[in-house]
C-alpha positions as CSV (number, residue, x, y, z in Angstrom):
1,M,67.0,117.1,113.6
2,T,67.8,117.6,116.6
3,I,70.7,116.4,119.0
4,D,70.6,113.8,121.9
5,E,72.8,113.9,125.0
6,S,75.0,111.1,123.3
7,G,76.0,113.4,120.3
8,L,73.6,111.6,117.9
9,T,71.1,113.2,115.5
10,G,67.7,111.8,115.4
11,A,65.2,111.2,112.7
12,A,65.0,113.9,110.4
13,T,61.5,114.9,110.4
14,Q,61.8,117.9,107.7
15,P,62.8,117.3,104.1
16,Q,65.9,119.0,104.1
17,L,69.2,118.4,103.0
18,H,71.7,116.2,105.4
19,Q,74.2,117.6,107.4
20,P,77.0,115.3,107.8
21,L,77.4,113.9,111.5
22,G,80.7,111.5,110.6
23,L,82.4,108.7,112.2
24,A,83.0,110.7,115.2
25,V,80.0,111.2,116.4
26,L,78.1,108.2,115.0
27,L,80.5,105.8,116.4
28,R,80.5,107.4,119.7
29,A,76.9,106.8,119.9
30,G,77.1,102.9,119.2
31,L,80.2,102.7,121.6
32,A,77.9,104.1,123.8
33,G,75.1,101.7,123.0
34,T,73.2,103.8,121.2
35,D,70.8,101.8,118.8
36,L,71.5,103.4,115.6
37,T,68.4,101.6,113.8
38,P,65.9,104.7,114.0
39,L,69.0,106.8,112.7
40,G,69.8,104.7,109.7
41,Q,66.1,104.4,109.0
42,S,65.3,108.3,108.6
43,L,68.7,108.4,106.6
44,L,67.4,105.4,104.0
45,E,64.1,107.0,103.9
46,L,65.6,110.7,103.0
47,T,68.2,108.9,100.0
48,E,64.4,107.9,98.8
49,R,63.7,111.5,97.9
50,H,66.6,113.2,97.5
51,D,69.6,112.1,96.1
52,D,72.0,113.3,99.1
53,P,75.7,111.8,99.0
54,C,76.0,113.4,102.9
55,A,73.0,111.4,103.9
56,L,74.3,107.5,101.7
57,L,77.7,108.7,103.4
58,D,75.9,108.8,106.8
59,L,74.1,105.8,106.4
60,S,77.0,103.6,105.2
61,L,78.9,104.3,108.3
62,V,75.9,103.3,110.1
63,L,75.6,99.9,109.0
64,Q,79.5,99.7,109.4
65,I,79.3,100.4,112.8
66,K,76.1,97.8,113.4
67,Q,78.3,95.3,111.5
68,Q,76.6,95.2,107.9
69,R,80.0,95.7,106.2
70,D,79.1,94.7,102.3
71,A,75.3,96.5,102.6
72,A,77.8,98.9,103.9
73,L,79.8,99.5,101.1
74,A,77.4,99.4,98.6
75,V,75.8,102.4,100.0
76,Q,78.9,104.2,100.0
77,D,79.7,103.7,96.4
78,L,76.5,105.4,95.5
79,A,77.8,108.2,97.4
80,L,80.9,108.5,96.3
81,R,79.1,108.0,92.5
82,L,77.6,111.4,93.6
83,R,80.2,113.4,95.0
84,R,83.9,112.4,96.3
85,H,84.4,116.0,97.9
86,Y,83.4,116.6,101.3
87,R,83.6,118.9,104.4
88,L,83.0,117.4,107.4
89,K,84.0,120.0,109.2
90,D,84.1,123.8,109.8
91,A,86.2,125.7,112.0
92,T,84.9,127.7,114.8
93,T,87.7,129.7,115.1
94,A,89.6,132.1,112.3
95,P,91.7,131.7,110.5
96,P,90.8,128.5,109.7
97,L,93.1,125.3,109.2
98,R,92.1,124.0,106.2
99,L,93.2,120.1,105.9
100,L,92.6,118.3,102.7
101,V,92.4,114.6,103.8
102,L,92.3,112.2,101.0
103,K,90.7,108.7,101.3
104,A,90.4,105.4,99.7
105,P,86.7,103.5,99.8
106,G,86.5,100.9,101.9
107,D,85.7,99.8,106.0
108,L,86.4,101.5,109.0
109,Q,90.5,99.7,108.6
110,A,90.9,101.4,105.1
111,N,91.7,105.0,106.3
112,T,93.4,106.6,109.3
113,P,90.4,107.7,111.9
114,I,91.3,110.9,111.5
115,E,87.5,112.4,112.4
116,C,87.9,110.9,115.6
117,V,91.9,112.3,116.4
118,L,90.9,115.7,115.4
119,E,86.9,115.9,116.5
120,G,88.0,118.7,119.4
121,A,90.1,120.5,117.0
122,D,88.0,123.9,116.8
123,D,90.6,125.6,114.2
124,L,90.4,122.7,111.7
125,Q,88.2,122.9,108.6
126,L,88.0,119.0,107.4
127,E,88.1,118.0,103.8
128,V,87.9,114.9,102.3
129,L,88.2,114.0,98.9
130,Y,87.5,110.3,98.3
131,L,89.6,108.9,95.2
132,T,89.0,105.6,93.9
133,G,91.4,104.5,91.1
134,E,89.7,105.8,88.3
135,P,90.3,109.1,86.5
136,L,89.6,112.1,88.4
137,A,88.4,115.4,86.2
138,D,90.6,118.2,85.5
139,T,89.7,120.4,88.3
140,P,91.9,122.0,91.1
141,L,91.7,120.3,94.7
142,P,90.0,121.4,97.4
143,E,91.4,125.1,98.9
144,H,93.7,123.6,101.4
145,D,97.0,124.5,103.7
146,L,98.0,120.6,104.1
147,I,97.3,117.3,102.7
148,F,96.7,114.2,105.0
149,V,96.8,110.7,103.1
150,A,94.9,108.3,105.0
151,P,94.2,104.7,103.5
152,S,95.9,102.2,105.1
153,A,98.6,99.8,103.4
154,S,96.2,97.0,101.3
155,D,96.1,95.2,97.8
156,E,92.7,97.2,97.6
157,N,94.1,100.3,98.3
158,A,97.4,100.0,96.0
159,G,96.0,101.6,93.1
160,V,94.5,105.0,94.6
161,L,97.9,104.7,97.1
162,A,99.6,105.1,93.5
163,Q,97.4,107.5,91.8
164,M,97.9,109.6,95.3
165,A,101.3,109.7,94.8
166,S,101.0,110.8,91.3
167,L,97.9,113.7,92.5
168,V,100.4,115.2,95.2
169,Q,103.7,115.1,93.6
170,G,103.7,118.8,92.0
171,S,101.7,120.5,95.5
172,E,103.1,123.4,97.0
173,R,101.9,122.4,100.4
174,R,103.2,119.8,102.7
175,V,101.8,116.3,102.7
176,L,101.7,114.4,105.3
177,N,102.3,110.8,105.2
178,R,103.4,110.5,101.6
179,P,101.8,107.4,99.6
180,E,104.2,106.2,98.5
181,R,105.6,105.1,102.4
182,I,102.8,103.4,103.3
183,G,103.0,100.3,101.4
184,S,106.0,99.7,103.5
185,T,103.5,98.7,106.7
186,L,101.8,95.7,104.9
187,R,102.8,92.4,106.9
188,E,104.9,91.1,104.4
189,T,107.1,94.4,103.9
190,A,107.0,95.3,107.5
191,Y,109.4,92.2,107.9
192,A,111.9,93.2,105.3
193,L,111.7,97.0,106.4
194,L,112.5,95.7,110.2
195,G,112.6,92.1,111.1
196,E,116.7,92.2,111.7
197,A,116.7,95.8,113.0
198,P,118.1,95.8,116.5
199,G,116.0,95.9,119.6
200,I,113.0,94.2,116.8
201,C,111.4,91.4,117.4
202,M,109.2,90.2,114.4
203,A,107.4,86.9,113.3
204,H,108.6,86.3,109.7
205,T,105.4,86.9,107.8
206,V,104.5,85.5,104.2
207,R,102.0,85.1,101.9
208,V,100.7,82.0,101.1
209,P,98.1,80.7,98.5
210,R,95.3,78.3,100.0
211,A,96.4,75.5,97.4
212,R,100.0,75.6,99.0
213,L,98.5,75.4,102.3
214,L,96.5,73.0,101.7
215,D,99.8,70.9,100.4
216,A,101.4,71.6,103.6
217,A,98.1,70.6,105.7
218,A,99.0,66.9,103.1
219,G,102.4,66.6,104.6
220,A,103.8,67.3,100.8
221,F,106.5,69.5,102.6
222,E,106.8,71.7,106.3
223,P,105.3,75.2,106.3
224,S,109.1,76.1,107.8
225,S,110.5,76.2,104.0
226,L,108.2,79.0,103.6
227,V,108.6,80.8,106.7
228,K,111.8,81.1,109.4
229,G,109.9,78.7,111.9
230,D,107.8,76.0,113.0
231,Y,105.3,74.8,114.7
232,P,102.7,76.4,116.2
233,F,101.9,78.9,113.8
234,I,99.8,82.1,113.1
235,V,97.3,81.5,110.5
236,R,95.2,84.2,109.2
237,P,93.0,85.2,105.6
238,V,94.7,88.6,103.5
239,G,93.2,91.1,104.2
240,S,91.7,90.5,108.1
241,H,91.4,92.6,110.8
242,A,90.5,92.2,114.6
243,G,91.3,88.5,114.7
244,Q,89.2,87.5,112.4
245,G,90.2,84.2,110.9
246,L,92.9,84.4,113.0
247,V,94.6,81.1,114.6
248,R,97.4,79.2,115.9
249,V,98.0,75.7,114.4
250,A,100.4,73.4,116.5
251,D,100.4,70.4,113.5
252,R,99.6,69.5,110.2
253,A,95.9,68.3,111.3
254,E,94.5,71.3,113.2
255,L,96.3,73.2,109.9
256,A,93.9,71.1,107.8
257,R,90.8,71.7,109.6
258,Y,91.4,75.6,109.8
259,L,91.6,75.4,105.7
260,E,88.0,73.3,106.1
261,D,86.4,76.2,108.0
262,H,88.3,79.0,105.8
263,T,87.7,79.8,102.3
264,A,90.0,82.6,101.3
265,E,92.6,82.5,98.5
266,E,95.4,83.5,100.4
267,Y,97.0,83.4,103.6
268,Y,99.5,85.0,106.3
269,L,101.4,82.4,107.8
270,A,103.7,83.3,110.9
271,P,105.7,81.3,113.5
272,F,104.1,81.9,116.9
273,I,105.9,84.3,119.2
274,D,104.8,83.3,123.1
275,Y,105.5,86.7,124.9
276,S,104.0,85.6,128.1
277,D,105.0,87.0,131.3
278,A,106.5,85.3,134.3
279,D,102.5,85.6,135.5
280,G,101.8,84.1,132.3
281,L,99.7,86.6,131.1
282,F,100.2,88.2,127.6
283,R,100.4,92.2,127.1
284,K,99.6,93.8,124.1
285,Y,100.1,97.7,123.4
286,R,99.1,100.0,121.1
287,I,101.2,103.0,120.2
288,V,101.4,105.7,117.4
289,L,104.1,107.2,116.6
290,I,103.5,111.0,115.8
291,E,106.8,112.9,114.3
292,G,108.8,110.0,115.7
293,R,107.3,110.5,119.4
294,P,105.3,107.1,120.9
295,F,102.2,107.7,122.6
296,L,100.6,104.4,124.2
297,C,96.8,104.3,122.9
298,H,95.9,101.4,124.9
299,M,97.7,98.0,127.1
300,G,95.1,95.1,127.0
301,I,96.6,92.1,129.6
302,S,94.7,88.7,129.0
303,S,95.2,85.1,129.8
304,H,94.7,84.7,126.1
305,W,97.8,85.6,123.3
306,M,94.8,87.1,120.9
307,V,94.6,90.2,122.9
308,H,91.8,92.1,121.7
309,Y,90.8,95.3,124.1
310,P,88.2,96.3,125.5
311,Y,87.6,93.0,126.8
312,P,85.9,90.9,129.6
313,E,89.2,90.7,131.3
314,M,89.9,94.1,131.5
315,L,86.6,95.3,132.4
316,A,86.8,92.4,135.2
317,H,90.1,93.5,136.7
318,P,91.1,96.8,138.4
319,E,94.4,95.6,138.9
320,R,94.8,95.2,134.9
321,R,93.5,98.2,134.3
322,A,95.9,100.3,137.2
323,E,98.7,98.7,135.1
324,E,97.5,100.2,132.1
325,A,97.0,103.4,133.6
326,Q,100.7,103.2,134.8
327,M,101.9,102.2,131.7
328,M,100.5,105.6,130.1
329,A,101.4,107.4,133.2
330,T,105.1,106.8,132.7
331,L,105.5,105.4,128.8
332,D,108.5,108.6,128.2
333,E,110.3,107.4,131.3
334,D,110.6,104.0,131.1
335,F,109.2,101.8,128.1
336,A,109.9,104.5,125.7
337,R,113.8,104.2,126.7
338,R,114.7,100.7,126.9
339,H,112.9,100.9,123.2
340,D,114.4,104.1,122.1
341,Q,116.9,102.0,119.4
342,A,113.7,99.9,118.3
343,L,111.0,103.3,118.2
344,R,113.3,105.3,116.6
345,A,114.1,102.4,113.8
346,I,110.5,102.2,113.3
347,A,109.9,105.8,112.2
348,E,113.1,106.3,110.1
349,A,112.0,103.1,108.3
350,T,109.0,103.9,107.7
351,G,109.6,107.4,107.3
352,L,106.3,108.1,108.0
353,D,104.8,111.3,109.7
354,Y,101.9,109.4,111.8
355,V,102.1,105.4,112.5
356,G,100.9,102.7,114.0
357,F,101.9,99.6,115.7
358,D,101.0,96.7,117.9
359,C,103.3,95.2,120.4
360,A,104.6,93.0,123.1
361,E,108.1,92.7,124.7
362,T,110.0,89.4,124.4
363,R,111.2,87.5,127.3
364,D,114.8,89.1,126.2
365,G,114.0,93.0,126.3
366,R,113.0,93.2,122.5
367,L,110.4,94.9,121.3
368,L,108.1,91.8,119.7
369,V,105.9,94.1,116.9
370,F,102.9,92.3,115.3
371,E,101.5,94.3,113.0
372,L,102.2,97.9,111.4
373,A,99.5,100.4,110.3
374,T,98.6,103.9,109.8
375,A,94.5,103.0,109.9
376,L,94.8,101.6,113.3
377,V,91.4,102.4,115.2
378,I,92.2,105.3,117.9
379,H,89.4,107.1,120.1
380,D,88.7,108.3,123.3
381,M,85.1,106.7,123.3
382,D,85.5,103.9,126.2
383,D,83.4,104.1,129.4
384,P,85.3,107.0,131.5
385,Q,83.5,105.8,134.9
386,T,85.1,102.2,134.1
387,F,88.3,103.6,132.0
388,P,89.0,107.1,133.7
389,Y,92.7,108.1,132.6
390,K,92.3,107.2,129.0
391,R,90.6,110.1,127.6
392,P,93.1,112.7,129.3
393,Q,95.6,110.3,128.0
394,M,93.7,110.3,124.3
395,H,93.1,113.5,124.3
396,R,97.1,114.2,124.5
397,V,97.4,112.2,121.7
398,F,95.2,114.2,120.2
399,A,96.8,117.6,120.7
400,A,100.2,116.0,119.8
401,F,98.3,115.3,116.4
402,H,96.7,118.3,115.9
403,A,100.6,120.4,116.7
404,M,101.8,118.3,114.2
405,L,99.1,119.6,111.5
406,R,99.8,122.9,113.0
407,R,103.5,122.8,112.4
408,A,103.2,121.4,109.0
409,A,100.8,124.4,107.7
410,Q,103.6,126.8,109.2
411,R,100.7,127.7,111.6
412,P,101.8,129.3,115.6
413,E,100.8,127.3,118.2
414,Q,97.0,127.9,119.9
415,G,95.1,127.3,122.9
416,N,92.3,125.0,120.7
417,A,94.0,121.9,120.5
418,P,91.9,119.1,120.9
419,A,92.1,118.5,125.1
């Protein structure tokens, strides 16, 4: 197999076992516009000749990046039936820092994207062990200096996180993002954790069965009896990500039309909070806390309340990119100082070594927190010609994460952190 300039390996031409490429390489290629179809086809052909779990795992990633989620998860399941333990990265310097990452099966939102965060850490040996909730054989864990728990909080991951909590209970090594703390980041539990904290604003979010919402749409009761607030409400299916199925409904009629088009059995319901600034634009920030220190990963500015990143408005408006660059340069002296109390509350209440959140600022100066999660996607793969300030900023984030690992493993600082 060969490597082209995008970092993507080409078609397999020899009948050899596949060396895993992993999320960072494949996502970088996909975001750069590389057609992953030939690679997917070569991996499929390889797996038809060999029971190769590494090829299956990469094929699953290819399918996910190509938005073929159901097929991707089916292929991933085949891989995990063959093997649960994968070495995804070897150290190129000695001695290696052996990081054991515990993962859950699932799509790209199921686990912290740690391969992207540690892509350039030369001293890192990355071991990944997938847990599925099924009993493990009575065998020792892969040799490691440190454990990182990667699954996000979700219904699907609840059993796996419980299994991980039991597994790491007696570990003599440091465990980062202890599994029993991750559940606090669910949408409905996050409000109970932080909704009343000083300096923080959060929309009261509740889980509502479909039948109950249908009753509300029919006028049997007002949604305000379920949630603190009134129309307009934000509605989204439980388990959805990236704005899928997320809408703002202004009245019962709009709620009824929404339910005609969506068939999920449970939904999140929350009052809409207008966070537009004086210029009418909405500014949303993605921040990660690493040992309690905030880092800005992106800032989206949009004329629409539902802000995704990147998107045509950021590409079309250089002044908005300039504002994002300025925000990244001054976060510690400006934003982080203004919201110091709120940021400390998030770090202390979650008790997590690494956690991310999407947020904004209210007109009265509070930190408006939309979502807490340990698996928010962060990377350095935006076009460097359009976003020249992003890669240096993200490498500061990655270096901080890598330094956290070294401290947790009681390793001295070295000059081989991601840069």
